[in-house]
C-alpha positions as CSV (number, residue, x, y, z in Angstrom):
1,M,0.3,0.2,0.1
2,R,1.0,3.5,-1.0
3,A,1.3,6.2,2.1
4,F,-0.4,9.4,1.8
5,F,2.0,11.9,1.8
6,A,0.4,15.9,2.1
7,T,2.2,18.1,0.3
8,P,3.1,21.6,1.1
9,S,1.0,22.9,-1.2
10,L,-2.3,20.7,-0.5
11,L,-1.6,21.7,3.2
12,L,-1.5,25.3,2.3
13,S,-5.0,24.9,0.4
14,L,-6.1,23.0,3.1
15,L,-5.6,26.0,6.3
16,L,-7.2,28.4,3.6
17,S,-10.5,26.7,3.3
18,L,-10.6,25.8,7.2
19,S,-9.6,30.1,7.8
20,T,-12.5,30.9,5.6
21,C,-15.6,29.0,6.7
22,K,-17.8,30.3,9.2
23,P,-18.4,29.4,12.4
24,T,-22.1,28.1,13.4
25,E,-24.7,31.1,14.2
26,T,-26.8,30.0,17.3
27,T,-29.9,31.8,18.2
28,T,-31.2,33.0,21.8
29,P,-34.5,32.6,22.2
30,P,-36.2,36.2,23.0
31,P,-36.3,36.4,27.2
32,T,-39.7,35.7,28.3
33,P,-41.9,38.6,29.4
34,A,-42.5,39.1,33.2
35,P,-45.9,39.1,34.1
36,D,-47.6,41.9,34.9
37,V,-47.2,43.2,38.3
38,A,-50.4,45.3,39.5
39,I,-49.4,48.5,41.0
40,G,-50.9,50.7,43.7
41,P,-52.1,49.2,47.1
42,P,-53.7,45.8,46.8
43,P,-57.7,45.2,46.8
44,E,-60.0,45.9,49.9
45,P,-61.4,43.1,51.5
46,A,-65.1,42.4,50.5
47,P,-67.1,43.9,53.5
48,P,-68.9,41.2,56.1
49,E,-72.0,40.8,55.5
50,P,-74.9,42.8,57.0
51,E,-76.1,41.1,60.2
52,P,-80.0,40.8,60.1
53,E,-81.6,43.2,62.4
54,P,-82.8,41.3,65.6
55,E,-86.9,41.1,66.0
56,P,-88.9,44.4,67.9
57,E,-89.7,43.9,71.3
58,R,-93.1,43.0,71.4
59,P,-94.6,45.3,74.0
60,W,-97.7,43.2,74.5
61,T,-98.2,39.5,75.0
62,D,-99.8,36.1,74.1
63,E,-102.9,37.0,76.4
64,D,-103.6,40.7,74.3
65,V,-103.2,39.3,70.9
66,P,-107.0,38.5,70.9
67,R,-108.2,41.9,71.5
68,I,-105.4,43.7,69.5
69,K,-106.7,41.4,66.6
70,K,-110.7,42.2,67.5
71,Y,-109.5,46.0,66.1
72,Q,-107.4,45.5,63.2
73,A,-109.5,45.5,60.4
74,L,-111.6,48.9,61.8
75,V,-107.4,50.1,62.4
76,H,-106.2,49.5,58.7
77,A,-109.4,50.7,57.1
78,A,-109.3,54.4,59.1
79,A,-105.6,54.5,57.7
80,R,-106.1,53.9,54.8
81,E,-108.8,55.9,54.3
82,R,-106.8,58.7,55.8
83,N,-103.4,58.1,54.2
84,L,-101.6,56.9,57.8
85,D,-99.5,53.7,58.2
86,P,-101.7,51.9,60.3
87,H,-99.1,50.4,62.2
88,V,-98.5,54.1,63.9
89,V,-101.7,53.6,64.3
90,N,-101.7,50.6,66.4
91,A,-98.7,51.5,68.5
92,I,-100.9,55.2,69.2
93,I,-103.5,52.6,70.7
94,W,-101.5,50.1,72.5
95,H,-100.0,53.6,74.2
96,E,-103.0,55.2,75.1
97,S,-105.5,52.6,75.7
98,K,-103.7,48.6,75.6
99,F,-106.8,47.9,73.2
100,H,-109.7,48.4,75.7
101,A,-112.4,50.4,74.1
102,D,-113.8,51.4,77.6
103,A,-110.9,53.0,78.6
104,R,-110.9,56.0,80.5
105,G,-108.0,58.4,81.2
106,P,-107.2,61.6,82.9
107,G,-109.5,64.7,82.5
108,G,-111.7,62.8,81.1
109,A,-109.9,60.9,77.8
110,A,-112.0,57.8,76.7
111,G,-111.9,54.9,74.3
112,L,-109.3,53.4,72.2
113,M,-107.3,56.3,71.2
114,Q,-107.9,58.1,74.7
115,L,-109.9,61.7,73.3
116,M,-110.3,64.4,75.5
117,P,-114.0,65.7,75.4
118,T,-113.6,68.5,73.9
119,T,-111.5,67.1,71.2
120,S,-113.8,64.3,70.5
121,R,-116.5,66.8,70.0
122,A,-115.1,69.0,67.9
123,V,-113.6,66.4,65.4
124,A,-117.8,64.9,65.7
125,K,-119.1,68.1,64.3
126,K,-116.1,68.1,61.5
127,L,-116.8,64.5,60.8
128,G,-120.5,65.1,60.7
129,R,-120.9,62.3,63.2
130,K,-122.5,61.7,66.6
131,N,-120.0,61.9,69.5
132,R,-119.3,59.0,70.6
133,P,-115.8,58.2,71.9
134,F,-116.4,55.0,73.4
135,D,-117.7,53.7,70.1
136,P,-114.3,51.9,68.5
137,K,-115.5,53.0,65.1
138,Y,-116.2,56.4,65.9
139,N,-112.8,56.8,68.4
140,V,-110.5,55.1,65.5
141,A,-111.8,57.7,63.0
142,A,-111.6,60.4,64.6
143,G,-107.8,59.7,66.1
144,T,-107.4,58.9,62.7
145,W,-109.0,62.1,61.4
146,L,-107.2,63.8,64.1
147,L,-103.5,62.6,63.5
148,A,-103.6,63.5,59.6
149,R,-104.9,67.2,60.6
150,L,-101.3,67.1,62.8
151,L,-99.8,66.0,60.2
152,E,-101.1,68.7,57.9
153,I,-100.9,71.8,60.6
154,F,-96.6,70.5,60.9
155,D,-95.8,70.4,57.3
156,G,-95.4,66.8,58.0
157,D,-93.2,66.0,60.5
158,E,-94.3,63.0,62.2
159,R,-92.5,63.8,65.0
160,L,-94.6,67.5,65.8
161,A,-97.4,65.2,65.0
162,L,-97.1,62.8,67.4
163,A,-96.1,65.8,70.1
164,G,-99.0,67.3,69.3
165,Y,-101.7,64.5,69.5
166,A,-100.2,63.7,72.8
167,L,-99.5,67.6,74.2
168,G,-102.4,69.2,72.2
169,S,-100.7,71.4,68.9
170,G,-100.9,74.8,70.2
171,A,-98.7,73.8,73.5
172,V,-96.1,72.4,71.0
173,R,-96.4,75.4,68.2
174,K,-96.0,77.6,71.5
175,R,-92.7,75.4,72.5
176,L,-91.3,75.7,69.3
177,A,-91.3,79.5,68.9
178,N,-90.2,79.9,72.2
179,R,-87.2,77.6,71.3
180,E,-88.3,75.4,73.9
181,P,-87.8,71.5,74.3
182,L,-90.8,69.1,74.6
183,P,-91.4,67.6,77.5
184,D,-89.7,64.7,78.9
185,K,-92.8,62.8,78.8
186,T,-93.7,63.8,75.5
187,Q,-90.2,62.9,73.9
188,R,-90.9,59.5,75.4
189,F,-93.9,59.2,74.1
190,I,-92.6,59.7,70.3
191,R,-90.2,57.4,71.1
192,R,-92.6,54.6,72.3
193,V,-94.5,54.9,69.3
194,N,-91.7,55.2,67.0
195,E,-90.3,51.7,68.9
196,W,-94.0,50.0,69.2
197,S,-95.3,50.8,65.5
198,K,-91.8,49.0,64.4
199,A,-92.9,45.3,66.3
200,F,-96.5,45.9,65.3
201,R,-95.2,46.1,61.1
202,A,-93.3,42.8,62.0
203,A,-96.3,41.0,63.6
204,E,-98.9,42.0,61.0
205,A,-99.4,38.5,59.6
206,E,-99.9,37.6,62.8
207,L,-102.1,40.2,64.0
208,G,-104.7,40.3,60.5
209,G,-105.5,43.4,59.0
210,A,-105.2,43.8,55.1
211,P,-101.9,46.0,54.2
212,S,-102.8,49.3,53.6
213,S,-102.2,50.1,49.6
214,A,-101.7,54.0,49.9
215,A,-98.2,55.4,50.9
216,P,-98.2,56.0,54.4
217,I,-97.2,59.2,56.0
218,A,-95.7,58.4,58.7
219,A,-94.2,55.3,57.7
220,A,-90.7,56.3,58.8
221,L,-92.0,57.0,62.5
């Protein structure tokens, strides 16, 4: 076998060809973009669910329920006629007589809504009816008429209307003119009617009486 020997010219041409070869190019993948980072404070946690309001405390007992139910149709009808909240009327009646139609109070106050003698006579004349304060139909009709009239006198201010029911509209206007506060007893009456009307509203299904379709003037008491 013949040995192969590279000649100098061959070696030179090999070296020249190697020097002209380009190195293999490698491609580098583009960098992965960083995820978007929220700028600013972290989101606030969701507010907790509001707790349900407790059941209003009832001023009456189970023994009083039949007596209250007896007059619900009458109360709701009279309140609807005068565009009043029947639950406010119920609260006034509970405060005044505990739903005893024959109740008698100081100064001759009479009946379910404790009409004073002069007031009862004046309202009877306005309504064109006989003055029968111990008759539940007349008493509630007169009492709701009086409450609606007081709302007119005090431009829809339910608090002042209730004060007028307890104290008399003239006495309330005099105190307002003199910048005097309402008596504690009157303020207590307003608070009780406010609280008890909520209790009567919550117990409407139990006590009976058709809900009033009119928008109640005193619903916010």
